[in-house]
C-alpha positions as CSV (number, residue, x, y, z in Angstrom):
1,M,169.8,85.0,240.7
2,G,167.8,87.6,242.7
3,T,164.4,89.2,242.1
4,S,162.5,88.6,238.9
5,F,161.1,92.0,238.1
6,S,159.4,91.1,234.8
7,P,156.2,89.4,236.3
8,V,154.9,92.8,237.5
9,F,155.3,94.3,234.0
10,E,153.9,91.2,232.4
11,Y,150.7,91.5,234.6
12,L,150.4,95.2,233.7
13,R,150.8,94.5,230.0
14,E,148.2,91.7,230.2
15,N,145.8,94.1,231.8
16,K,146.9,97.2,230.0
17,R,143.4,98.6,229.4
18,K,143.2,99.0,233.2
19,Y,146.8,99.9,233.9
20,K,148.1,101.8,230.8
21,D,148.9,104.9,232.9
22,A,150.0,103.0,236.0
23,V,153.0,104.2,238.0
24,V,155.2,101.4,239.3
25,I,157.2,102.0,242.4
26,Y,159.6,99.1,242.9
27,F,161.4,98.9,246.3
28,T,164.4,96.6,245.9
29,D,168.0,96.0,246.9
30,G,168.7,96.0,243.1
31,W,169.7,92.4,242.7
32,G,167.8,90.6,240.0
33,E,167.5,90.0,236.3
34,H,169.7,92.0,233.9
35,E,167.0,92.4,231.3
36,L,163.2,92.7,231.6
37,S,161.6,89.9,229.5
38,V,158.5,92.2,229.1
39,K,158.9,95.8,228.1
40,P,157.0,98.2,230.4
41,L,154.0,100.0,229.0
42,N,155.6,103.4,229.8
43,Y,158.4,105.1,231.6
44,N,156.3,105.7,234.7
45,N,158.6,103.4,236.8
46,I,160.5,104.4,239.9
47,W,163.1,102.1,241.2
48,V,163.8,102.8,244.9
49,L,167.0,101.1,245.9
50,T,167.8,100.3,249.5
51,E,171.4,100.0,248.5
52,S,173.5,102.1,246.1
53,A,171.7,103.3,242.9
54,K,174.6,102.0,240.8
55,D,173.7,98.5,242.0
56,L,170.5,98.0,240.0
57,S,170.9,94.9,237.9
58,I,168.5,96.1,235.1
59,K,170.6,97.6,232.3
60,H,167.6,99.7,231.0
61,P,165.2,100.4,233.8
62,Y,162.6,102.3,231.7
63,G,162.2,105.0,234.4
64,R,163.9,106.7,237.3
65,V,166.3,105.1,239.7
66,L,166.4,106.6,243.3
67,E,168.6,105.6,246.2
68,M,167.2,105.3,249.7
69,N,169.8,106.0,252.3
70,I,168.8,103.7,255.2
71,E,171.3,105.1,257.6
72,E,170.1,108.7,257.1
73,I,166.5,107.6,257.6
74,R,167.5,105.8,260.9
75,K,169.3,109.0,262.1
76,R,166.2,111.1,261.4
77,N,163.9,108.7,263.2
78,N,166.1,108.6,266.3
79,K,165.9,112.4,266.8
């Protein structure tokens, strides 16, 4: 099954008065639900994938999808 991403967006929606302009940064391998059961309040969502950006299971991410290249980070840290 993978990660259930919706609970975060559900919590923000339930507390939207406090979080209506929140930016969500989700670090994930991309494996999880295919559709969010709760639509995000806005498009201020950044999905940072530890694997390939094409591997995000969400069909409509409501935001930007970025790929984090682990090998490149390791190379930089070893210099």
